[in-house]
NULO-887676 format. One line per field, with one value per residue (C-alpha): residue number from 1; x, y, z; residue in one letter. Coordinates in steps of 0.5 Angstrom, whole numbers. Layout:
NULO-887676
pos	c(NUM;...)
xx	c(X;...)
yy	c(Y;...)
zz	c(Z;...)
code	c(A;...)
END
This chain:
NULO-887676
pos	c(1;2;3;4;5;6;7;8;9;10;11;12;13;14;15;16;17;18;19;20;21;22;23;24;25;26;27;28;29;30;31;32;33;34;35;36;37;38;39;40;41;42;43;44;45;46;47;48;49;50;51;52;53;54;55;56;57;58;59;60;61;62;63;64;65;66;67;68;69;70;71;72;73;74;75;76;77;78;79;80;81;82;83;84;85;86;87;88;89;90;91;92;93;94;95;96;97;98;99;100;101;102;103;104;105;106;107;108;109;110;111;112;113;114;115;116;117;118;119;120;121;122;123;124;125;126;127;128;129;130;131;132;133;134;135;136;137;138;139;140;141;142;143;144;145;146;147;148;149;150;151;152;153;154;155;156;157;158;159;160;161;162;163;164;165;166;167;168;169;170;171;172;173;174;175;176;177;178;179;180;181;182;183;184;185;186;187;188;189;190;191;192;193;194;195;196;197;198;199;200;201;202;203;204;205;206;207;208;209;210;211;212;213;214;215;216;217;218;219;220;221;222;223;224;225;226;227;228;229;230;231;232;233;234;235;236;237;238;239;240;241;242;243;244;245;246;247;248;249;250;251;252;253;254;255;256;257;258;259;260;261;262;263;264;265;266;267;268;269;270;271;272;273;274;275;276;277;278;279;280;281;282;283;284;285;286;287;288;289;290;291;292;293;294;295;296;297;298;299;300;301;302;303;304;305;306;307;308;309;310;311;312;313;314;315;316;317;318;319;320;321;322;323;324;325;326;327;328;329;330;331;332;333;334;335;336;337;338;339;340;341;342;343;344;345;346;347;348;349;350;351;352;353;354;355;356;357;358;359;360;361;362;363;364;365;366;367;368;369;370;371;372;373;374;375;376;377;378;379;380;381;382;383;384;385;386;387;388;389;390;391;392;393;394;395;396;397;398;399;400;401;402;403;404;405;406;407;408;409;410;411;412;413;414;415;416;417;418;419;420;421;422;423;424;425;426;427;428;429;430;431;432;433;434;435;436;437;438;439;440;441;442;443;444;445;446;447;448;449;450;451;452;453;454;455;456;457;458;459;460;461;462;463;464;465;466;467;468;469;470;471;472;473;474;475;476;477;478;479;480;481;482;483;484;485;486;487;488;489;490;491;492;493;494;495;496;497;498;499;500;501;502;503;504;505;506;507;508;509;510;511;512;513;514;515;516;517;518;519;520;521;522;523;524;525;526;527;528;529;530;531;532;533;534;535;536;537;538;539;540;541;542;543;544;545;546;547;548;549;550;551;552;553;554;555;556;557;558;559;560;561;562;563;564;565;566;567;568;569;570;571;572;573;574;575;576;577;578;579;580;581;582;583;584;585;586;587;588;589;590;591;592;593;594;595;596;597;598;599;600;601;602;603;604;605;606;607;608;609;610;611;612;613;614;615;616;617;618;619;620;621;622;623;624;625;626;627;628;629;630;631;632;633;634;635;636;637;638;639;640;641;642;643;644;645;646;647;648;649;650;651;652;653;654;655;656;657;658;659;660;661;662;663;664;665;666;667;668;669;670;671;672;673;674;675;676;677;678;679;680;681;682;683;684;685;686;687;688;689;690;691;692;693;694;695;696;697;698;699;700;701;702;703;704;705;706;707;708;709;710;711;712;713;714;715;716;717;718;719;720;721;722;723;724;725;726;727;728;729;730;731;732;733;734;735;736;737;738;739;740;741;742;743;744;745;746;747;748;749)
xx	c(-27;-21;-20;-18;-17;-13;-16;-12;-5;-8;-5;-9;-9;-12;-13;-14;-15;-7;-4;-3;-2;0;1;1;1;8;9;10;3;6;5;10;10;10;8;7;7;4;-3;-2;-7;-9;-7;-8;-1;4;9;15;15;18;25;28;35;40;45;51;51;43;39;33;26;25;31;30;29;35;32;27;30;26;32;32;24;20;15;8;8;15;16;22;27;26;31;30;35;32;27;20;13;11;14;10;13;9;8;14;18;20;19;18;11;9;2;0;-6;-13;-18;-19;-26;-28;-32;-35;-33;-29;-30;-28;-23;-26;-23;-18;-19;-19;-21;-28;-33;-40;-42;-39;-39;-33;-28;-27;-23;-20;-18;-13;-14;-8;-7;-1;-3;2;0;-7;-7;-10;-8;-12;-9;-14;-13;-17;-17;-21;-23;-22;-16;-9;-8;-8;-9;-7;-8;-7;-11;-8;-13;-12;-16;-12;-13;-6;-3;2;5;6;13;12;6;7;1;4;11;13;19;21;26;31;33;34;31;31;27;24;21;18;22;24;22;18;16;20;16;15;21;23;29;32;37;39;38;44;45;42;36;34;29;24;20;17;18;15;8;5;7;12;14;21;18;12;9;10;16;16;21;22;26;33;30;23;21;14;11;15;17;15;14;11;8;7;3;1;-6;-4;-2;2;9;11;16;17;24;27;32;37;39;46;42;40;33;29;24;19;15;11;7;7;14;16;21;18;12;9;1;-1;-6;-11;-15;-21;-18;-16;-11;-12;-6;-8;-8;-2;-4;0;0;3;4;8;7;11;11;5;1;2;0;-6;-8;-7;-10;-17;-17;-16;-20;-26;-25;-22;-24;-32;-38;-41;-34;-31;-34;-36;-32;-28;-30;-25;-23;-19;-15;-14;-8;-2;-7;-8;-4;-7;-9;-16;-23;-30;-29;-23;-25;-31;-27;-23;-29;-33;-27;-26;-33;-32;-27;-31;-28;-33;-31;-28;-23;-22;-15;-12;-13;-21;-21;-19;-15;-10;-6;0;2;3;-4;-11;-10;-15;-20;-25;-29;-30;-25;-31;-25;-24;-31;-36;-42;-39;-38;-46;-46;-40;-42;-49;-45;-41;-47;-50;-45;-46;-40;-39;-35;-30;-26;-19;-18;-12;-16;-10;-6;-6;-2;0;-3;-10;-16;-16;-9;-10;-16;-13;-5;-5;-9;-2;3;8;13;12;18;21;21;16;20;16;15;11;10;5;4;0;-6;-7;-12;-10;-15;-22;-24;-20;-23;-30;-28;-25;-31;-36;-32;-32;-39;-41;-38;-40;-48;-48;-45;-46;-39;-38;-31;-26;-18;-16;-8;-3;3;8;11;11;16;17;11;7;0;-2;-9;-5;-2;6;5;2;6;9;2;1;3;-2;-8;-7;-8;-14;-17;-15;-19;-25;-26;-26;-31;-36;-35;-36;-42;-45;-43;-43;-44;-37;-31;-25;-18;-13;-6;0;5;3;5;7;1;-1;-2;-8;-10;-12;-16;-21;-23;-21;-21;-16;-10;-6;0;5;6;11;7;12;11;18;18;11;13;17;12;6;10;13;6;3;6;1;-4;-10;-10;-16;-13;-8;-9;-6;-6;-4;0;3;10;16;14;13;17;23;22;22;18;14;9;1;0;6;3;-4;-1;2;-4;-9;-7;-10;-16;-15;-15;-12;-8;-7;-10;-14;-15;-8;-8;-8;-14;-10;-8;-15;-17;-12;-15;-22;-20;-16;-22;-27;-22;-21;-29;-30;-24;-24;-28;-22;-17;-19;-22;-18;-13;-6;0;7;11;18;20;24;28;31;37;38;31;30;23;17;11;4;-3;-10;-14;-22;-24;-27;-20;-24;-20;-14;-10;-3;2;9;14;21;25;31;31;37;41;40;35;34;27;23;18;13;10;4;0;-7;-10;-14;-9;-15;-18;-17;-16;-15;-9;-11;-6;-4;-7;-10;-12;-7;-9;-8;-2;1;1;4;9;11;10;8;13;13;13;19;23;26;33;37;35;31;26;27;22;17;18;14;19;24;26;20;16;10;5;-2;-6;-12;-13;-20;-23;-25;-32;-34;-37;-30;-30;-27;-31)
yy	c(81;77;82;89;94;101;105;111;108;102;96;89;85;78;74;66;63;63;67;74;76;83;87;94;98;101;108;105;102;95;90;90;84;86;80;73;69;68;72;79;85;90;97;103;103;97;101;100;93;95;97;101;104;106;101;101;98;98;100;104;106;114;118;122;116;111;107;105;99;93;89;90;91;85;84;81;79;81;82;82;87;94;94;87;82;76;71;74;71;72;74;76;77;83;84;89;83;87;83;88;89;94;92;97;98;99;97;91;87;84;77;73;66;63;63;57;57;55;48;47;44;48;48;51;53;50;56;63;65;60;65;71;73;79;80;86;88;91;94;95;101;100;93;94;87;86;82;80;77;73;71;67;66;61;64;58;55;57;57;63;61;65;65;70;71;75;78;81;87;89;87;84;77;77;70;69;65;65;65;63;62;65;69;71;75;73;78;73;66;62;56;49;47;40;37;30;27;20;15;10;5;10;16;22;21;26;31;37;42;48;54;57;63;62;58;51;48;42;41;36;37;30;32;30;32;26;21;24;31;32;39;41;45;47;52;51;54;51;48;46;39;35;39;46;51;55;52;55;50;51;46;47;44;42;35;37;40;45;49;50;54;58;64;66;73;77;80;73;74;68;69;63;62;56;55;52;50;56;51;49;53;59;61;65;70;72;78;78;71;70;65;63;60;54;55;55;53;57;54;56;53;56;49;45;40;36;41;44;37;37;43;41;34;37;42;37;32;36;42;39;32;32;28;22;19;25;23;16;10;7;0;-6;-8;-14;-12;-18;-16;-19;-26;-26;-21;-22;-29;-30;-31;-31;-37;-35;-28;-31;-36;-31;-26;-32;-33;-26;-25;-30;-26;-20;-16;-11;-9;-13;-10;-12;-9;-9;-14;-14;-10;-11;-17;-15;-21;-17;-10;-9;-8;-6;1;5;0;0;-5;-12;-18;-23;-29;-28;-25;-28;-26;-19;-14;-13;-21;-21;-15;-18;-24;-20;-16;-23;-25;-18;-15;-8;-8;-4;-3;-1;4;7;12;17;12;8;2;2;-5;-2;-1;6;8;5;9;15;15;23;23;21;27;27;32;31;28;25;18;17;14;8;7;1;-1;5;12;18;20;28;30;37;35;36;30;25;27;26;19;17;19;16;9;10;12;6;1;5;5;-2;-5;-4;-1;2;4;6;5;11;9;13;9;14;20;25;25;28;33;36;36;36;39;46;51;52;58;53;47;49;50;42;40;45;44;36;36;41;35;30;35;36;28;27;32;30;23;25;29;23;18;21;14;12;12;14;12;16;12;14;8;8;15;19;24;24;31;36;37;29;29;34;29;22;22;17;15;9;11;7;1;-2;-5;-8;-6;-4;1;3;6;11;12;13;17;22;23;24;31;34;29;26;18;17;19;14;7;2;-6;-12;-16;-23;-25;-25;-18;-17;-11;-12;-20;-18;-23;-20;-23;-22;-18;-13;-12;-11;-6;-2;-2;0;7;8;6;-1;-7;-13;-15;-22;-29;-31;-38;-40;-38;-43;-44;-40;-34;-34;-34;-28;-24;-25;-22;-16;-14;-15;-10;-5;-5;-3;2;5;11;13;11;14;21;21;27;24;24;22;20;17;18;13;18;20;16;9;9;3;5;8;10;14;14;17;20;21;28;27;24;18;13;13;7;7;3;2;-2;-4;-6;-10;-14;-11;-16;-15;-10;-4;-3;2;7;10;17;19;25;28;25;29;30;29;23;16;11;3;1;-6;-11;-8;-8;-2;5;11;18;22;26;20;17;23;25;18;14;7;1;-3;-11;-14;-16;-23;-22;-28;-33;-39;-35;-27;-23;-25;-30;-27;-21;-20;-17;-13;-14;-9;-7;-4;-2;2;7;8;12;8;10;9;2;-1;-1;2;6)
zz	c(26;22;17;19;13;15;9;10;10;6;11;11;17;17;23;23;30;32;26;23;16;15;8;5;-1;-2;-4;-11;-12;-11;-5;1;6;13;18;18;24;31;32;34;36;31;31;27;24;22;18;23;21;14;15;9;9;3;2;-3;-10;-9;-15;-12;-15;-14;-15;-9;-4;-4;1;-3;-7;-8;-7;0;2;4;-2;-3;-10;-13;-21;-25;-27;-23;-18;-15;-17;-13;-17;-18;-17;-24;-31;-37;-44;-47;-55;-55;-53;-46;-40;-35;-31;-26;-23;-18;-13;-16;-10;-6;-5;1;0;6;5;0;-7;-11;-17;-24;-26;-21;-14;-8;-1;1;6;8;11;9;16;16;13;9;3;1;-7;-8;-15;-19;-26;-31;-35;-40;-42;-40;-36;-29;-23;-18;-11;-7;0;5;12;16;23;27;23;22;15;10;3;-3;-11;-17;-23;-29;-34;-41;-42;-48;-55;-56;-54;-48;-46;-38;-37;-30;-25;-18;-13;-7;-5;2;4;11;15;16;14;21;19;17;11;11;5;3;-2;-5;-11;-13;-7;-2;-3;2;6;11;9;13;11;14;9;6;1;-5;-8;-5;-9;-10;-16;-21;-29;-30;-31;-24;-17;-17;-13;-12;-9;-6;-7;0;4;11;15;22;27;29;36;33;35;34;40;41;37;31;24;17;12;5;1;-6;-9;-15;-19;-24;-25;-19;-16;-9;-7;-2;-4;1;-1;1;7;10;9;6;0;-1;-8;-10;-16;-23;-25;-30;-33;-40;-38;-42;-43;-48;-45;-51;-51;-45;-42;-35;-32;-25;-21;-17;-9;-4;3;8;15;22;28;35;38;33;27;30;31;24;21;25;22;15;17;19;13;8;11;12;7;1;1;-2;-3;1;3;6;13;12;15;9;7;9;2;-2;-8;-13;-16;-12;-12;-19;-23;-30;-29;-27;-29;-26;-22;-19;-17;-14;-10;-7;-6;-2;2;3;5;11;14;14;8;5;-2;-7;-12;-19;-21;-28;-33;-34;-41;-48;-49;-43;-41;-40;-39;-47;-49;-49;-45;-48;-49;-43;-45;-42;-44;-46;-45;-38;-36;-41;-37;-37;-31;-29;-28;-24;-20;-18;-16;-11;-9;-7;-3;1;-2;-5;-12;-15;-21;-23;-29;-32;-36;-38;-42;-48;-51;-58;-58;-57;-62;-59;-61;-68;-69;-66;-66;-66;-59;-55;-53;-58;-62;-70;-72;-66;-63;-57;-51;-48;-41;-38;-45;-46;-48;-45;-48;-49;-44;-46;-52;-50;-55;-52;-45;-48;-51;-44;-40;-45;-44;-37;-36;-40;-35;-29;-32;-34;-27;-20;-18;-12;-12;-17;-17;-22;-23;-27;-29;-33;-33;-39;-45;-52;-49;-54;-57;-64;-63;-60;-64;-64;-59;-54;-54;-47;-44;-45;-38;-35;-40;-39;-31;-32;-37;-31;-27;-32;-33;-25;-24;-29;-27;-20;-22;-26;-20;-13;-10;-12;-8;-12;-10;-14;-15;-19;-19;-12;-9;-15;-15;-8;-7;-5;-12;-12;-5;-8;-13;-9;-2;-1;-5;-6;-1;-5;-9;-3;2;6;13;15;9;10;17;14;8;12;17;12;9;15;15;11;9;14;16;12;6;6;3;7;5;8;3;2;4;2;0;-7;-7;-2;-1;7;11;17;21;19;26;24;17;20;26;21;16;21;21;14;9;11;6;4;-3;-3;-4;2;-2;0;7;13;17;23;18;16;24;25;19;21;28;25;21;27;31;25;24;32;32;25;26;31;26;20;23;30;32;30;34;32;38;35;28;24;21;28;31;28;26;29;33;30;34;33;36;34;39;39;39;46;49;52;47;44;39;40;35;37;32;32;26;29;36;40;45;52;51;56;59;55;56;51;52;49;47;47;53;58;64;69;66;69;63;62;58;54;56;63;70;74;71;70;69;63;66;68;61;58;63;66;60;59;61;54;54;56;49;49;53;50;56;57;61;60;55;50;46;40;40;35;28;26;32;34;39;38;44;46;52;54;59;66;69;76;75;74;66;60;56)
code	c(X;X;X;X;X;X;X;X;X;X;X;X;X;X;X;X;X;X;X;X;X;X;X;X;X;X;X;X;X;X;X;X;X;X;X;X;X;X;X;X;X;X;X;X;X;X;X;X;X;X;X;X;X;X;X;X;X;X;X;X;X;X;X;X;X;X;X;X;X;X;X;X;X;X;X;X;X;X;X;X;X;X;X;X;X;X;X;X;X;X;X;X;X;X;X;X;X;X;X;X;X;X;X;X;X;X;X;X;X;X;X;X;X;X;X;X;X;X;X;X;X;X;X;X;X;X;X;X;X;X;X;X;X;X;X;X;X;X;X;X;X;X;X;X;X;X;X;X;X;X;X;X;X;X;X;X;X;X;X;X;X;X;X;X;X;X;X;X;X;X;X;X;X;X;X;X;X;X;X;X;X;X;X;X;X;X;X;X;X;X;X;X;X;X;X;X;X;X;X;X;X;X;X;X;X;X;X;X;X;X;X;X;X;X;X;X;X;X;X;X;X;X;X;X;X;X;X;X;X;X;X;X;X;X;X;X;X;X;X;X;X;X;X;X;X;X;X;X;X;X;X;X;X;X;X;X;X;X;X;X;X;X;X;X;X;X;X;X;X;X;X;X;X;X;X;X;X;X;X;X;X;X;X;X;X;X;X;X;X;X;X;X;X;X;X;X;X;X;X;X;X;X;X;X;X;X;X;X;X;X;X;X;X;X;X;X;X;X;X;X;X;X;X;X;X;X;X;X;X;X;X;X;X;X;X;X;X;X;X;X;X;X;X;X;X;X;X;X;X;X;X;X;X;X;X;X;X;X;X;X;X;X;X;X;X;X;X;X;X;X;X;X;X;X;X;X;X;X;X;X;X;X;X;X;X;X;X;X;X;X;X;X;X;X;X;X;X;X;X;X;X;X;X;X;X;X;X;X;X;X;X;X;X;X;X;X;X;X;X;X;X;X;X;X;X;X;X;X;X;X;X;X;X;X;X;X;X;X;X;X;X;X;X;X;X;X;X;X;X;X;X;X;X;X;X;X;X;X;X;X;X;X;X;X;X;X;X;X;X;X;X;X;X;X;X;X;X;X;X;X;X;X;X;X;X;X;X;X;X;X;X;X;X;X;X;X;X;X;X;X;X;X;X;X;X;X;X;X;X;X;X;X;X;X;X;X;X;X;X;X;X;X;X;X;X;X;X;X;X;X;X;X;X;X;X;X;X;X;X;X;X;X;X;X;X;X;X;X;X;X;X;X;X;X;X;X;X;X;X;X;X;X;X;X;X;X;X;X;X;X;X;X;X;X;X;X;X;X;X;X;X;X;X;X;X;X;X;X;X;X;X;X;X;X;X;X;X;X;X;X;X;X;X;X;X;X;X;X;X;X;X;X;X;X;X;X;X;X;X;X;X;X;X;X;X;X;X;X;X;X;X;X;X;X;X;X;X;X;X;X;X;X;X;X;X;X;X;X;X;X;X;X;X;X;X;X;X;X;X;X;X;X;X;X;X;X;X;X;X;X;X;X;X;X;X;X;X;X;X;X;X;X;X;X;X;X;X;X;X;X;X;X;X;X;X;X;X;X;X;X;X;X;X;X;X;X;X;X;X;X;X;X;X;X;X;X;X;X;X;X;X;X;X;X;X;X;X;X;X;X;X;X;X;X;X;X;X;X;X;X;X;X;X;X;X;X;X;X;X)
END
């Protein structure tokens, strides 16, 4: 039984596979936090986990009890203004101008399974026996507001999922100024905080810092989850590694402005809060209305970071992603962007497609430039009808010819943006995000459509649906290339202007949902200048995302390694592109480019008609090998072996292991060659210690315990002599090898 409720003292104990979460109703009617961590047995009373004692200079709630100061007590969803001076989880401005709320316990509700969140992405169950949900109902009687806190726990997973909902049961409007989805107080602050930060073309690099007094925060105010900070943080104990030690994860299922922070107080306790960014946010809560926050997925591991990541991978891959493509092997694609940019016609596209088909490509993707009068990036966004100059026979004809070649056909859209030079903008200049009387900043020669306005969403849906109905389109790359500026909406009241960013992302979700319902066969891939909106919210609608515009094999090591902290390999779009690389001008081998991209949703982004015969042969071999192994690469259990963020960062390694542990694929990458190199061994993970394995490229057999504990002697590198080491080693070298179970007939299985 995963949920234990002590009716007498109102304590609630939720158990996952290896975690426990305990909270209670305190004497003031609010919720207290008692425990979050390794699974513990249930008992009749957990009161001893709440420490209370009087301290000098504390304010306290009850005159006869100086020990009950909210500034000293661990709380579950703290408010503002009643003896707690730390940052709250929520704040509401009431009609009388006050900002003090007092939500006290009313009742609880136990629900089998996990309810969906209306209009928001969320994890789900396929069978209600997978999870239990408890909803705690609280009420502020003075203001006639209710607050419902939702907690969901999966029986066989190490996650606790939280969200909050505010309902106005009175007759007057209230204004929500802050509404985080989760808050938790830890009894100490002996942690390092891990975050995934960066910028365009270097997204989600791993950064760590020891917690210190004060607030340490990551956030976005850009209208997206952003390339600068991902909506994720982890708290790890000082000695925690990839494979040992305690770590707590916090991941926000949302794609807009967010805040994730840890506040360390004067008694060295840590408060974690996560939710919609309160900066420049408010929400008018009218009579009878409810405001639902997105959910936070809190995960726990006592076995290090890699186990935490595997928890997120499995949950997001199977209970966040949805639809036909959730479990399907993703097709090998070729995108024409770096091959042609805007300069193409049907003949050029088909010539590229024919050559791509011969190498084994399964999906041809037509990127930017097929619509309106789009010959550069200055026009036509918002005009989603075919450019008859480039494609006089239209998209149905092109798609049909691609299908005749044996290829699926995909298309690029950027539905959230508009060009000033477009029919849509000329007809509806009021449909962009803007502030009257203020100039509009231009980013990438485009403006942001006001998706907080349902009329805008309806119009874009009709345009996209028309295209998807007319032509046989199997894949949509959904791009978003501009952050918000001058945030305002001409369709909303003055009192609602700070609602625009949240209403905008709700509009994006609504458009996705309508298109998915109408075209369930389409594989959607999200993109936002590469990885500027790579978050759990997007995975609910698009099971894969363009990981970064930077396709350089060396930089992708850091990007994909950091991304794997939270996101499954099947979600990472990873392509082989031309060299010199278009982002950093680096030249790497075709082999290394593929060896990195194999660990993702694999494809190519180059002009195959300009490749040599030898390169085309190599490409064909790569695709054939990938098809043979892609189920394991996309859906296997992922292990990080060597981090590009450790030491000199010269070596990276990772691997994917099948569920039955009969097969594994290992990638090993070295950035720069070393003079007179040492003899190197690689210690793998996740194998069955009792199984006997073969390793491709090596003689003999090896037991799993040997490969994990004694390691694999890596091929010798060139040592500077005429005869020593592999001549093909050097800068940007890599190896990918297969470990397969050996059977009694002397064969690899």
